[in-house]
N, C-alpha and C positions, 0 to 999 in steps of 0.2 A: 119077378124075372127081368123086366124092362129096366128097373134101376140097377139091379146086380149086373146085368151083362152089358147094356148100353151105356151105363154110367160108370163102369169100372174104372177107367182111366181117370174120370173126375173124383171119383172117391178114393182112389189110391194116392192121387196127387194132393187131395185135400188132407187126408190122413197123415201123410208123410209131412205136410207142412206144419200141421198142429204138433206132431211129434217133435219137431225141431223149433218149436216155439217161434215158428214165423208163418201165422197163418195168412192165406191169400184167399182171392175169390172163389177157388176150388173148395176151400175149407166151408165157407159161407155156403155155398150150394150143397155140399156134402151134409152138412149139419141140418140144413133145411129139407132135404131128401129124406134122409135118415129119420129125422124128427117125424116128418109127416108119415112115413112109412110105419115109424113105432107107434106112434099114436092111432094110427089106422088098425094095426094088429090089436092094439089094447082094447080098442072099442069093438072090433069084430069078436074077440074073445068073449066080451061081455055081453054079446048078442046086439050090439048096437050096428050102426052104418060105417063102414072103414071109407076112408078117402084115399084109397091106393092109388088113385088116378092122379092126384095132387103130386105125388112123388115122381111118377111117371112123364108127367107132362111138364114138370120143372126140368127134368133130365132131356126130355125131348127138346124143349126150348132152347135149353143151354147147348145142345149139340147142334140144331140148326143155327144159333148164332155163331158157333165156332165154324161150321162149314161155310156160312156166308162171310165169315172173316178171311177164310181161307181163299176162297173165290176173289175176294177184293185184293188180296196180297198177290195172287196170281196175275191179275189184271195189272197191279201196279207195276210187277216184275217186266211185263211185256211193254207198258207205257216207258219204263226206265231205259229197255233196250231200244225203243224208237225214238228216244230223245237224246240219245249219246250224240256228241259230236261227229263221229266218223259215221253215223248213219246218213247224213246229207251226201248227195251225189256230188261228184267233182264238180269245181266251179270254172268257168271260162274266164282266164285272166287275160285281160288286154295289156300287151307290152307296149314300150315306149313308141313304137311305130305303129301302134294300133289304129290310126286314124283311119275310119273306113272299114275296119274289121280286118285289116291286113295281118297283124301280129296277134294272134290269140292262141294262147295254150289252155289245155285241158290239165287241171291239177286238183290234187286233194284240198278240201275246205280247210283243213289244220295248216297248211302251208301258207295260206292267206295271211298278209301282214297289213298293219295301218296303212292306208295310202295306196294300196293296190287297187286298180280299177278292174271291175268284173263286167262281164257281158250278161245281161239278164233275158232270158228267151223264154216265151210262152210254154207252159208246162212244166218248167223246172223250178227249184227252189232258190230263195235268196240266200247264197251262201254264209253271208255274214252280215252284221248290223252295218248298214251302209247308208250314204247320202245319194239320192238320185242326181246326176250330172245335168242332165237334159232330157226333154221330152215328158212322157208321162207313162205310168204302168198301172194295170189293175192287178191287185192283189187278193188272195184268198188268205184272210189272217185269222179265221176262226179258231185255229188250234192255239194261239196265243192271246188273242184279245177277246174271244168269243163273238165278234162280229160277224152275223150271219151273212151278209152281202158283201160282194166284192167291194174293195176301197180303191179309188183312184189317187195316185200320187203323182204330184208333178215335180219339177226340177227344184232341187233344195230340200225335198221331203227326206225324213228318215224313213227307212225301210229295215223291218225286223228279220232277223236270220230265220229260216225255217218257213217263212211264208211262201205261199206259191204263187209264181207269175201266170195270170190268166191271158193277158194282153199288154202288148207293149207298143208304142208308137214306132212305125217302120219297122215292126217285126222284131226288135231288139232295142234294147236300152242299156246304158252303161252307168254303173255306180262306184262311188269311191267307198272302200272299206273304212269304216269308222272304228268298229272293234272286231277281231278275229272271232270265229265261231266259239271258242272255249269262253271268252269273254263278253259274249253276246248275252242278250236276255234268254234266248234260249238255252245257251250254256249254263247260265246261272240257274235256271229252272232245273235242267237235268242234274247239276251238282246238288241242289237241294234234295231232290228226289232220291238221288243216290245216298246222300246222308241219312235220309229219313229211314229208307229200306234197309240200310246197313250193308 
């Protein structure tokens, strides 16, 4: 019963693939389960011990594997949505008269271009790959580099888009955009995840 009911989608797929002379993994599992079941029936009829549990366990493990694969796929979908460039909060772009923070405007990260100066404030994300202009910042980079501790960057250091600003000298730092969000390391990772998931 377990083989016939629980394993029906696998058996159907395997038999169809063999009928079209294009066997797949389901064909292999179907042959294995049906073979184990058939040999168990023959042994049972002759008064021997049947191993019906082998066929049932084979289907159970296969179904468990498919369920785990589905869970992993759903997690990957969630991560794909989290990594899309538009998911970053808007950036603070410093205008030409922005010395001292006078001319700062909020704008989408996708609108940033190479050479734009952005303000980095604690609690926010670095909006694009950038170079720190002055002072220092502490960043949480675990999502990109795996580094579990905050990393301190000083003037001239490169900063990665999507890392979180934990602290900054004077409460705010400024950085020059090197690569906009879509061309950043984060954007490249997002594009690869998108291509892998289809």
